[in-house]
N, CA, C and O atoms as a GROMACS GRO file, in nm:
protein
  572
    1MET      N    1   9.038   8.384   8.904
    1MET     CA    2   9.143   8.375   8.806
    1MET      C    3   9.185   8.229   8.792
    1MET      O    4   9.195   8.156   8.891
    2ASN      N    5   9.210   8.187   8.670
    2ASN     CA    6   9.261   8.053   8.646
    2ASN      C    7   9.403   8.041   8.699
    2ASN      O    8   9.469   8.142   8.724
    3GLN      N    9   9.450   7.918   8.715
    3GLN     CA   10   9.585   7.895   8.764
    3GLN      C   11   9.686   7.960   8.671
    3GLN      O   12   9.677   7.948   8.549
    4VAL      N   13   9.783   8.029   8.730
    4VAL     CA   14   9.891   8.092   8.655
    4VAL      C   15  10.020   8.025   8.697
    4VAL      O   16  10.044   8.004   8.816
    5LEU      N   17  10.104   7.992   8.600
    5LEU     CA   18  10.230   7.926   8.628
    5LEU      C   19  10.346   8.022   8.604
    5LEU      O   20  10.340   8.108   8.516
    6PHE      N   21  10.451   8.005   8.682
    6PHE     CA   22  10.571   8.086   8.667
    6PHE      C   23  10.664   8.020   8.567
    6PHE      O   24  10.671   7.897   8.560
    7HIS      N   25  10.735   8.102   8.488
    7HIS     CA   26  10.832   8.055   8.389
    7HIS      C   27  10.962   8.129   8.409
    7HIS      O   28  10.963   8.251   8.429
    8LEU      N   29  11.072   8.056   8.404
    8LEU     CA   30  11.204   8.117   8.417
    8LEU      C   31  11.300   8.043   8.325
    8LEU      O   32  11.304   7.920   8.326
    9ALA      N   33  11.377   8.117   8.247
    9ALA     CA   34  11.483   8.060   8.164
    9ALA      C   35  11.616   8.099   8.227
    9ALA      O   36  11.632   8.210   8.278
   10PHE      N   37  11.713   8.007   8.225
   10PHE     CA   38  11.842   8.033   8.288
   10PHE      C   39  11.952   7.962   8.211
   10PHE      O   40  11.926   7.864   8.142
   11PRO      N   41  12.075   8.012   8.222
   11PRO     CA   42  12.186   7.957   8.145
   11PRO      C   43  12.252   7.838   8.212
   11PRO      O   44  12.265   7.832   8.335
   12VAL      N   45  12.294   7.741   8.129
   12VAL     CA   46  12.368   7.625   8.177
   12VAL      C   47  12.480   7.595   8.077
   12VAL      O   48  12.481   7.648   7.966
   13GLY      N   49  12.572   7.509   8.119
   13GLY     CA   50  12.683   7.471   8.033
   13GLY      C   51  12.656   7.347   7.950
   13GLY      O   52  12.706   7.335   7.838
   14ASN      N   53  12.577   7.253   8.005
   14ASN     CA   54  12.541   7.133   7.929
   14ASN      C   55  12.418   7.068   7.990
   14ASN      O   56  12.385   7.089   8.107
   15ILE      N   57  12.352   6.989   7.909
   15ILE     CA   58  12.225   6.929   7.950
   15ILE      C   59  12.246   6.813   8.047
   15ILE      O   60  12.165   6.796   8.139
   16ALA      N   61  12.350   6.733   8.030
   16ALA     CA   62  12.370   6.617   8.118
   16ALA      C   63  12.388   6.660   8.264
   16ALA      O   64  12.324   6.603   8.353
   17GLN      N   65  12.472   6.759   8.290
   17GLN     CA   66  12.491   6.808   8.427
   17GLN      C   67  12.364   6.874   8.480
   17GLN      O   68  12.333   6.864   8.598
   18THR      N   69  12.292   6.940   8.393
   18THR     CA   70  12.166   7.003   8.432
   18THR      C   71  12.068   6.897   8.481
   18THR      O   72  12.004   6.915   8.585
   19LYS      N   73  12.055   6.788   8.406
   19LYS     CA   74  11.964   6.680   8.446
   19LYS      C   75  12.008   6.616   8.577
   19LYS      O   76  11.925   6.583   8.661
   20GLU      N   77  12.137   6.600   8.595
   20GLU     CA   78  12.187   6.539   8.719
   20GLU      C   79  12.146   6.622   8.840
   20GLU      O   80  12.099   6.567   8.939
   21PHE      N   81  12.162   6.753   8.832
   21PHE     CA   82  12.128   6.841   8.945
   21PHE      C   83  11.978   6.856   8.962
   21PHE      O   84  11.925   6.834   9.070
   22TYR      N   85  11.908   6.894   8.854
   22TYR     CA   86  11.768   6.930   8.866
   22TYR      C   87  11.674   6.810   8.870
   22TYR      O   88  11.573   6.813   8.941
   23VAL      N   89  11.704   6.705   8.796
   23VAL     CA   90  11.616   6.588   8.792
   23VAL      C   91  11.654   6.489   8.902
   23VAL      O   92  11.574   6.459   8.990
   24ALA      N   93  11.778   6.437   8.896
   24ALA     CA   94  11.821   6.339   8.996
   24ALA      C   95  11.832   6.403   9.134
   24ALA      O   96  11.799   6.340   9.234
   25GLY      N   97  11.878   6.528   9.140
   25GLY     CA   98  11.898   6.596   9.268
   25GLY      C   99  11.771   6.655   9.326
   25GLY      O  100  11.724   6.611   9.431
   26LEU      N  101  11.714   6.754   9.259
   26LEU     CA  102  11.597   6.825   9.312
   26LEU      C  103  11.466   6.749   9.290
   26LEU      O  104  11.368   6.774   9.360
   27GLY      N  105  11.462   6.658   9.195
   27GLY     CA  106  11.340   6.583   9.170
   27GLY      C  107  11.248   6.646   9.066
   27GLY      O  108  11.130   6.611   9.059
   28CYS      N  109  11.301   6.737   8.985
   28CYS     CA  110  11.221   6.794   8.876
   28CYS      C  111  11.188   6.686   8.775
   28CYS      O  112  11.263   6.589   8.760
   29SER      N  113  11.078   6.702   8.705
   29SER     CA  114  11.048   6.612   8.593
   29SER      C  115  11.082   6.686   8.464
   29SER      O  116  11.080   6.808   8.458
   30VAL      N  117  11.113   6.607   8.362
   30VAL     CA  118  11.157   6.661   8.233
   30VAL      C  119  11.038   6.677   8.141
   30VAL      O  120  10.953   6.588   8.131
   31GLY      N  121  11.033   6.790   8.074
   31GLY     CA  122  10.936   6.813   7.967
   31GLY      C  123  11.006   6.790   7.834
   31GLY      O  124  11.067   6.686   7.813
   32ARG      N  125  10.998   6.886   7.747
   32ARG     CA  126  11.066   6.874   7.618
   32ARG      C  127  11.216   6.895   7.636
   32ARG      O  128  11.262   6.964   7.727
   33GLU      N  129  11.292   6.833   7.545
   33GLU     CA  130  11.438   6.840   7.555
   33GLU      C  131  11.499   6.843   7.416
   33GLU      O  132  11.456   6.770   7.326
   34THR      N  133  11.598   6.928   7.398
   34THR     CA  134  11.680   6.929   7.277
   34THR      C  135  11.825   6.922   7.322
   34THR      O  136  11.854   6.916   7.442
   35ALA      N  137  11.916   6.924   7.227
   35ALA     CA  138  12.058   6.923   7.262
   35ALA      C  139  12.098   7.050   7.335
   35ALA      O  140  12.200   7.052   7.404
   36ASN      N  141  12.019   7.157   7.320
   36ASN     CA  142  12.057   7.288   7.376
   36ASN      C  143  11.957   7.345   7.475
   36ASN      O  144  11.976   7.457   7.523
   37SER      N  145  11.851   7.272   7.506
   37SER     CA  146  11.754   7.325   7.602
   37SER      C  147  11.679   7.210   7.670
   37SER      O  148  11.667   7.100   7.617
   38LEU      N  149  11.629   7.242   7.789
   38LEU     CA  150  11.561   7.141   7.869
   38LEU      C  151  11.451   7.210   7.949
   38LEU      O  152  11.478   7.300   8.029
   39ILE      N  153  11.327   7.167   7.928
   39ILE     CA  154  11.215   7.219   8.006
   39ILE      C  155  11.199   7.130   8.129
   39ILE      O  156  11.194   7.007   8.118
   40LEU      N  157  11.191   7.193   8.245
   40LEU     CA  158  11.180   7.121   8.371
   40LEU      C  159  11.056   7.167   8.447
   40LEU      O  160  11.017   7.283   8.440
   41ASN      N  161  10.995   7.073   8.519
   41ASN     CA  162  10.882   7.103   8.606
   41ASN      C  163  10.937   7.111   8.748
   41ASN      O  164  10.974   7.009   8.807
   42LEU      N  165  10.942   7.232   8.803
   42LEU     CA  166  10.987   7.255   8.940
   42LEU      C  167  10.864   7.287   9.024
   42LEU      O  168  10.821   7.403   9.030
   43TYR      N  169  10.808   7.186   9.087
   43TYR     CA  170  10.689   7.200   9.172
   43TYR      C  171  10.575   7.270   9.097
   43TYR      O  172  10.507   7.356   9.153
   44GLY      N  173  10.555   7.232   8.973
   44GLY     CA  174  10.443   7.286   8.895
   44GLY      C  175  10.475   7.414   8.819
   44GLY      O  176  10.386   7.471   8.757
   45HIS      N  177  10.599   7.459   8.823
   45HIS     CA  178  10.640   7.579   8.750
   45HIS      C  179  10.742   7.540   8.644
   45HIS      O  180  10.819   7.446   8.663
   46GLN      N  181  10.741   7.613   8.533
   46GLN     CA  182  10.828   7.580   8.421
   46GLN      C  183  10.958   7.657   8.429
   46GLN      O  184  10.960   7.780   8.424
   47ILE      N  185  11.068   7.583   8.442
   47ILE     CA  186  11.199   7.645   8.431
   47ILE      C  187  11.267   7.582   8.309
   47ILE      O  188  11.252   7.462   8.284
   48VAL      N  189  11.340   7.663   8.235
   48VAL     CA  190  11.399   7.616   8.110
   48VAL      C  191  11.548   7.645   8.111
   48VAL      O  192  11.591   7.760   8.119
   49ALA      N  193  11.625   7.539   8.103
   49ALA     CA  194  11.771   7.551   8.096
   49ALA      C  195  11.811   7.565   7.950
   49ALA      O  196  11.772   7.484   7.866
   50HIS      N  197  11.890   7.667   7.922
   50HIS     CA  198  11.940   7.691   7.787
   50HIS      C  199  12.092   7.686   7.789
   50HIS      O  200  12.156   7.758   7.866
   51VAL      N  201  12.150   7.600   7.706
   51VAL     CA  202  12.295   7.592   7.697
   51VAL      C  203  12.346   7.720   7.631
   51VAL      O  204  12.294   7.765   7.529
   52THR      N  205  12.449   7.776   7.693
   52THR     CA  206  12.511   7.895   7.637
   52THR      C  207  12.658   7.867   7.611
   52THR      O  208  12.721   7.789   7.682
   53LYS      N  209  12.709   7.930   7.511
   53LYS     CA  210  12.852   7.918   7.481
   53LYS      C  211  12.930   8.028   7.554
   53LYS      O  212  13.053   8.024   7.558
   54GLU      N  213  12.858   8.125   7.611
   54GLU     CA  214  12.922   8.232   7.687
   54GLU      C  215  12.981   8.176   7.816
   54GLU      O  216  12.929   8.079   7.871
   55LEU      N  217  13.087   8.236   7.861
   55LEU     CA  218  13.149   8.195   7.986
   55LEU      C  219  13.053   8.223   8.102
   55LEU      O  220  13.007   8.336   8.118
   56LEU      N  221  13.023   8.122   8.181
   56LEU     CA  222  12.935   8.138   8.296
   56LEU      C  223  13.021   8.169   8.418
   56LEU      O  224  13.088   8.082   8.471
   57THR      N  225  13.018   8.293   8.460
   57THR     CA  226  13.100   8.335   8.574
   57THR      C  227  13.014   8.340   8.699
   57THR      O  228  12.898   8.381   8.696
   58ALA      N  229  13.073   8.298   8.808
   58ALA     CA  230  13.001   8.296   8.935
   58ALA      C  231  12.984   8.437   8.989
   58ALA      O  232  13.072   8.521   8.977
   59GLN      N  233  12.868   8.461   9.050
   59GLN     CA  234  12.846   8.585   9.124
   59GLN      C  235  12.931   8.579   9.250
   59GLN      O  236  12.975   8.471   9.291
   60LYS      N  237  12.954   8.694   9.310
   60LYS     CA  238  13.031   8.699   9.434
   60LYS      C  239  12.943   8.673   9.556
   60LYS      O  240  12.993   8.672   9.668
   61GLY      N  241  12.817   8.653   9.537
   61GLY     CA  242  12.723   8.626   9.645
   61GLY      C  243  12.585   8.603   9.588
   61GLY      O  244  12.567   8.596   9.466
   62ILE      N  245  12.486   8.592   9.676
   62ILE     CA  246  12.350   8.559   9.632
   62ILE      C  247  12.278   8.675   9.564
   62ILE      O  248  12.175   8.655   9.499
   63TYR      N  249  12.331   8.796   9.579
   63TYR     CA  250  12.269   8.912   9.517
   63TYR      C  251  12.355   8.958   9.400
   63TYR      O  252  12.477   8.954   9.408
   64PRO      N  253  12.293   9.000   9.292
   64PRO     CA  254  12.153   9.036   9.280
   64PRO      C  255  12.064   8.924   9.226
   64PRO      O  256  11.942   8.939   9.224
   65ARG      N  257  12.122   8.811   9.180
   65ARG     CA  258  12.041   8.717   9.103
   65ARG      C  259  12.037   8.579   9.170
   65ARG      O  260  12.140   8.518   9.197
   66HIS      N  261  11.916   8.534   9.195
   66HIS     CA  262  11.889   8.397   9.236
   66HIS      C  263  11.740   8.371   9.214
   66HIS      O  264  11.663   8.464   9.193
   67PHE      N  265  11.702   8.245   9.217
   67PHE     CA  266  11.561   8.211   9.202
   67PHE      C  267  11.531   8.092   9.291
   67PHE      O  268  11.623   8.026   9.340
   68GLY      N  269  11.403   8.063   9.310
   68GLY     CA  270  11.367   7.950   9.394
   68GLY      C  271  11.219   7.944   9.422
   68GLY      O  272  11.137   7.991   9.342
   69LEU      N  273  11.186   7.885   9.537
   69LEU     CA  274  11.047   7.864   9.574
   69LEU      C  275  11.023   7.908   9.717
   69LEU      O  276  11.114   7.909   9.800
   70ILE      N  277  10.899   7.946   9.742
   70ILE     CA  278  10.851   7.970   9.879
   70ILE      C  279  10.749   7.861   9.908
   70ILE      O  280  10.647   7.850   9.840
   71PHE      N  281  10.777   7.781  10.008
   71PHE     CA  282  10.685   7.676  10.048
   71PHE      C  283  10.583   7.732  10.147
   71PHE      O  284  10.617   7.814  10.232
   72THR      N  285  10.460   7.687  10.135
   72THR     CA  286  10.356   7.733  10.227
   72THR      C  287  10.336   7.635  10.342
   72THR      O  288  10.262   7.664  10.436
   73GLU      N  289  10.401   7.521  10.335
   73GLU     CA  290  10.397   7.422  10.443
   73GLU      C  291  10.541   7.391  10.483
   73GLU      O  292  10.624   7.356  10.399
   74GLU      N  293  10.570   7.405  10.612
   74GLU     CA  294  10.706   7.383  10.660
   74GLU      C  295  10.754   7.240  10.633
   74GLU      O  296  10.871   7.219  10.603
   75ALA      N  297  10.665   7.144  10.642
   75ALA     CA  298  10.703   7.004  10.616
   75ALA      C  299  10.753   6.986  10.473
   75ALA      O  300  10.844   6.906  10.450
   76ASP      N  301  10.696   7.059  10.377
   76ASP     CA  302  10.742   7.049  10.238
   76ASP      C  303  10.882   7.108  10.224
   76ASP      O  304  10.966   7.052  10.153
   77TRP      N  305  10.908   7.221  10.291
   77TRP     CA  306  11.041   7.282  10.292
   77TRP      C  307  11.142   7.183  10.352
   77TRP      O  308  11.250   7.162  10.296
   78GLU      N  309  11.105   7.124  10.464
   78GLU     CA  310  11.194   7.028  10.531
   78GLU      C  311  11.219   6.905  10.444
   78GLU      O  312  11.329   6.850  10.446
   79SER      N  313  11.119   6.862  10.370
   79SER     CA  314  11.133   6.747  10.281
   79SER      C  315  11.234   6.775  10.170
   79SER      O  316  11.319   6.691  10.140
   80LEU      N  317  11.225   6.893  10.109
   80LEU     CA  318  11.322   6.928  10.005
   80LEU      C  319  11.462   6.943  10.066
   80LEU      O  320  11.561   6.900  10.005
   81LEU      N  321  11.470   7.003  10.182
   81LEU     CA  322  11.600   7.015  10.251
   81LEU      C  323  11.661   6.877  10.272
   81LEU      O  324  11.779   6.857  10.243
   82ALA      N  325  11.583   6.783  10.321
   82ALA     CA  326  11.633   6.647  10.345
   82ALA      C  327  11.679   6.582  10.214
   82ALA      O  328  11.781   6.514  10.211
   83ARG      N  329  11.603   6.603  10.108
   83ARG     CA  330  11.641   6.547   9.977
   83ARG      C  331  11.773   6.608   9.930
   83ARG      O  332  11.861   6.535   9.884
   84ALA      N  333  11.786   6.739   9.940
   84ALA     CA  334  11.910   6.806   9.897
   84ALA      C  335  12.030   6.754   9.976
   84ALA      O  336  12.137   6.733   9.920
   85GLN      N  337  12.011   6.733  10.105
   85GLN     CA  338  12.120   6.680  10.187
   85GLN      C  339  12.150   6.536  10.149
   85GLN      O  340  12.267   6.499  10.136
   86GLN      N  341  12.048   6.455  10.131
   86GLN     CA  342  12.066   6.314  10.096
   86GLN      C  343  12.132   6.299   9.959
   86GLN      O  344  12.214   6.209   9.940
   87LYS      N  345  12.098   6.386   9.865
   87LYS     CA  346  12.155   6.381   9.730
   87LYS      C  347  12.290   6.453   9.724
   87LYS      O  348  12.353   6.458   9.618
   88GLN      N  349  12.332   6.509   9.836
   88GLN     CA  350  12.460   6.580   9.847
   88GLN      C  351  12.472   6.693   9.745
   88GLN      O  352  12.576   6.710   9.681
   89LEU      N  353  12.363   6.770   9.732
   89LEU     CA  354  12.367   6.887   9.645
   89LEU      C  355  12.454   6.994   9.710
   89LEU      O  356  12.471   6.996   9.832
   90ALA      N  357  12.508   7.082   9.629
   90ALA     CA  358  12.599   7.186   9.679
   90ALA      C  359  12.519   7.298   9.746
   90ALA      O  360  12.444   7.370   9.680
   91PHE      N  361  12.537   7.312   9.876
   91PHE     CA  362  12.475   7.423   9.949
   91PHE      C  363  12.565   7.545   9.938
   91PHE      O  364  12.684   7.539   9.968
   92TYR      N  365  12.505   7.657   9.892
   92TYR     CA  366  12.580   7.783   9.894
   92TYR      C  367  12.566   7.846  10.033
   92TYR      O  368  12.662   7.901  10.086
   93GLN      N  369  12.446   7.837  10.090
   93GLN     CA  370  12.423   7.877  10.229
   93GLN      C  371  12.344   7.765  10.296
   93GLN      O  372  12.241   7.720  10.245
   94GLU      N  373  12.394   7.720  10.408
   94GLU     CA  374  12.328   7.615  10.485
   94GLU      C  375  12.193   7.666  10.537
   94GLU      O  376  12.170   7.787  10.543
   95PRO      N  377  12.105   7.576  10.573
   95PRO     CA  378  11.974   7.616  10.627
   95PRO      C  379  11.991   7.706  10.748
   95PRO      O  380  12.075   7.682  10.834
   96LYS      N  381  11.908   7.810  10.752
   96LYS     CA  382  11.911   7.901  10.866
   96LYS      C  383  11.774   7.966  10.881
   96LYS      O  384  11.686   7.954  10.796
   97ARG      N  385  11.760   8.034  10.992
   97ARG     CA  386  11.638   8.108  11.023
   97ARG      C  387  11.673   8.256  11.018
   97ARG      O  388  11.767   8.300  11.085
   98ARG      N  389  11.598   8.333  10.939
   98ARG     CA  390  11.618   8.478  10.931
   98ARG      C  391  11.508   8.549  11.011
   98ARG      O  392  11.394   8.503  11.018
   99PHE      N  393  11.545   8.660  11.070
   99PHE     CA  394  11.451   8.751  11.137
   99PHE      C  395  11.369   8.684  11.244
   99PHE      O  396  11.248   8.706  11.254
  100GLY      N  397  11.434   8.601  11.326
  100GLY     CA  398  11.367   8.529  11.434
  100GLY      C  399  11.286   8.620  11.524
  100GLY      O  400  11.334   8.726  11.565
  101GLY      N  401  11.165   8.580  11.554
  101GLY     CA  402  11.077   8.655  11.643
  101GLY      C  403  11.000   8.768  11.577
  101GLY      O  404  10.913   8.828  11.641
  102LEU      N  405  11.031   8.800  11.453
  102LEU     CA  406  10.960   8.906  11.380
  102LEU      C  407  10.851   8.844  11.291
  102LEU      O  408  10.856   8.724  11.262
  103PRO      N  409  10.755   8.924  11.247
  103PRO     CA  410  10.653   8.871  11.156
  103PRO      C  411  10.711   8.821  11.023
  103PRO      O  412  10.646   8.744  10.953
  104THR      N  413  10.832   8.864  10.988
  104THR     CA  414  10.897   8.822  10.864
  104THR      C  415  10.990   8.702  10.883
  104THR      O  416  11.068   8.670  10.794
  105GLU      N  417  10.982   8.637  10.998
  105GLU     CA  418  11.068   8.521  11.025
  105GLU      C  419  11.047   8.413  10.919
  105GLU      O  420  10.935   8.380  10.883
  106HIS      N  421  11.160   8.361  10.872
  106HIS     CA  422  11.150   8.251  10.775
  106HIS      C  423  11.274   8.163  10.780
  106HIS      O  424  11.380   8.203  10.828
  107ARG      N  425  11.256   8.043  10.728
  107ARG     CA  426  11.366   7.947  10.714
  107ARG      C  427  11.409   7.950  10.568
  107ARG      O  428  11.327   7.965  10.478
  108THR      N  429  11.539   7.936  10.546
  108THR     CA  430  11.591   7.947  10.411
  108THR      C  431  11.718   7.865  10.394
  108THR      O  432  11.791   7.842  10.490
  109PHE      N  433  11.742   7.821  10.273
  109PHE     CA  434  11.872   7.768  10.234
  109PHE      C  435  11.892   7.795  10.086
  109PHE      O  436  11.797   7.810  10.009
  110PHE      N  437  12.019   7.801  10.047
  110PHE     CA  438  12.056   7.826   9.909
  110PHE      C  439  12.136   7.709   9.855
  110PHE      O  440  12.226   7.657   9.922
  111LEU      N  441  12.103   7.667   9.734
  111LEU     CA  442  12.181   7.568   9.661
  111LEU      C  443  12.250   7.636   9.544
  111LEU      O  444  12.206   7.741   9.497
  112GLU      N  445  12.358   7.576   9.498
  112GLU     CA  446  12.428   7.626   9.380
  112GLU      C  447  12.434   7.513   9.278
  112GLU      O  448  12.486   7.405   9.306
  113ASP      N  449  12.380   7.539   9.158
  113ASP     CA  450  12.385   7.435   9.056
  113ASP      C  451  12.525   7.431   8.994
  113ASP      O  452  12.607   7.516   9.026
  114PRO      N  453  12.553   7.335   8.906
  114PRO     CA  454  12.688   7.323   8.850
  114PRO      C  455  12.733   7.442   8.764
  114PRO      O  456  12.849   7.449   8.725
  115PHE      N  457  12.641   7.534   8.736
  115PHE     CA  458  12.671   7.646   8.648
  115PHE      C  459  12.665   7.780   8.722
  115PHE      O  460  12.650   7.886   8.660
  116SER      N  461  12.675   7.774   8.853
  116SER     CA  462  12.678   7.892   8.941
  116SER      C  463  12.546   7.967   8.947
  116SER      O  464  12.544   8.086   8.978
  117ASN      N  465  12.436   7.899   8.919
  117ASN     CA  466  12.303   7.956   8.943
  117ASN      C  467  12.266   7.927   9.088
  117ASN      O  468  12.278   7.813   9.133
  118PHE      N  469  12.222   8.029   9.161
  118PHE     CA  470  12.182   8.012   9.300
  118PHE      C  471  12.031   7.994   9.308
  118PHE      O  472  11.955   8.065   9.243
  119LEU      N  473  11.990   7.897   9.390
  119LEU     CA  474  11.848   7.869   9.412
  119LEU      C  475  11.820   7.882   9.560
  119LEU      O  476  11.890   7.824   9.643
  120GLU      N  477  11.716   7.960   9.594
  120GLU     CA  478  11.678   7.977   9.734
  120GLU      C  479  11.543   7.910   9.758
  120GLU      O  480  11.452   7.919   9.676
  121PHE      N  481  11.533   7.844   9.872
  121PHE     CA  482  11.410   7.779   9.912
  121PHE      C  483  11.372   7.829  10.050
  121PHE      O  484  11.452   7.821  10.143
  122LYS      N  485  11.249   7.882  10.063
  122LYS     CA  486  11.206   7.949  10.185
  122LYS      C  487  11.076   7.889  10.239
  122LYS      O  488  10.997   7.828  10.167
  123TYR      N  489  11.058   7.910  10.368
  123TYR     CA  490  10.930   7.886  10.435
  123TYR      C  491  10.911   8.001  10.534
  123TYR      O  492  10.990   8.016  10.626
  124TYR      N  493  10.805   8.081  10.515
  124TYR     CA  494  10.773   8.190  10.608
  124TYR      C  495  10.683   8.137  10.718
  124TYR      O  496  10.585   8.066  10.693
  125CYS      N  497  10.717   8.173  10.840
  125CYS     CA  498  10.638   8.130  10.956
  125CYS      C  499  10.498   8.190  10.954
  125CYS      O  500  10.403   8.128  11.002
  126GLN      N  501  10.486   8.311  10.899
  126GLN     CA  502  10.355   8.376  10.883
  126GLN      C  503  10.333   8.403  10.734
  126GLN      O  504  10.413   8.471  10.671
  127PHE      N  505  10.227   8.349  10.680
  127PHE     CA  506  10.197   8.363  10.538
  127PHE      C  507  10.196   8.509  10.494
  127PHE      O  508  10.235   8.540  10.382
  128SER      N  509  10.151   8.598  10.582
  128SER     CA  510  10.140   8.741  10.548
  128SER      C  511  10.274   8.803  10.512
  128SER      O  512  10.278   8.907  10.446
  129ALA      N  513  10.383   8.742  10.554
  129ALA     CA  514  10.516   8.799  10.527
  129ALA      C  515  10.559   8.780  10.382
  129ALA      O  516  10.653   8.846  10.338
  130ILE      N  517  10.494   8.694  10.308
  130ILE     CA  518  10.535   8.670  10.170
  130ILE      C  519  10.524   8.799  10.088
  130ILE      O  520  10.616   8.832  10.014
  131PHE      N  521  10.414   8.870  10.100
  131PHE     CA  522  10.395   8.995  10.026
  131PHE      C  523  10.366   9.114  10.116
  131PHE      O  524  10.364   9.228  10.070
  132GLY      N  525  10.345   9.090  10.244
  132GLY     CA  526  10.304   9.198  10.334
  132GLY      C  527  10.410   9.232  10.437
  132GLY      O  528  10.530   9.215  10.414
  133GLU      N  529  10.363   9.281  10.552
  133GLU     CA  530  10.449   9.322  10.663
  133GLU      C  531  10.545   9.432  10.619
  133GLU      O  532  10.663   9.430  10.653
  134ALA      N  533  10.491   9.530  10.544
  134ALA     CA  534  10.573   9.637  10.486
  134ALA      C  535  10.646   9.720  10.590
  134ALA      O  536  10.749   9.781  10.558
  135GLU      N  537  10.597   9.724  10.711
  135GLU     CA  538  10.664   9.803  10.814
  135GLU      C  539  10.797   9.741  10.857
  135GLU      O  540  10.877   9.806  10.924
  136PHE      N  541  10.821   9.616  10.819
  136PHE     CA  542  10.948   9.549  10.844
  136PHE      C  543  11.027   9.552  10.713
  136PHE      O  544  11.015   9.462  10.629
  137ALA      N  545  11.108   9.655  10.697
  137ALA     CA  546  11.167   9.687  10.567
  137ALA      C  547  11.284   9.597  10.526
  137ALA      O  548  11.315   9.591  10.408
  138GLN      N  549  11.349   9.527  10.619
  138GLN     CA  550  11.466   9.450  10.581
  138GLN      C  551  11.426   9.333  10.493
  138GLN      O  552  11.330   9.261  10.521
  139VAL      N  553  11.503   9.316  10.386
  139VAL     CA  554  11.482   9.206  10.292
  139VAL      C  555  11.615   9.133  10.278
  139VAL      O  556  11.715   9.195  10.243
  140GLY      N  557  11.616   9.005  10.304
  140GLY     CA  558  11.738   8.927  10.285
  140GLY      C  559  11.848   8.960  10.383
  140GLY      O  560  11.825   9.023  10.486
  141ASP      N  561  11.966   8.916  10.350
  141ASP     CA  562  12.083   8.939  10.434
  141ASP      C  563  12.141   9.077  10.408
  141ASP      O  564  12.127   9.132  10.299
  142ALA      N  565  12.206   9.133  10.508
  142ALA     CA  566  12.274   9.260  10.490
  142ALA      C  567  12.386   9.238  10.388
  142ALA      O  568  12.459   9.139  10.393
  143VAL      N  569  12.398   9.332  10.297
  143VAL     CA  570  12.498   9.318  10.192
  143VAL      C  571  12.628   9.386  10.232
  143VAL      O  572  12.724   9.385  10.155
   0.00000   0.00000   0.00000
């Protein structure tokens, strides 16, 4: 199969703050841009910020909606973590390790953009846990 890229559109309040967080903060590169939309390259995947006039209300937690990346190399996860800390991005959840000692063990942290969108960045200690390890039914934090 040829390379397949992920696409996600999400709401924002304005393009300037979006660029500050995603470009200056996370290191995304900019694709096409209008006054009301911005295409961003997030590690080779297309995310598109669309300005909305609707009131953007914060969720009460990370569920049900968030998006992000799963790194396959721990050093890459650590590099983004260091960048987020250095750029003083808003952490919704500080870095932590979930399910220690289990096949589903992973490192994770959550950022919150200026428009209350939550982004999660993970690194699984065992690659098989990304889509497998079905006998370990717990997913995420207890709600």
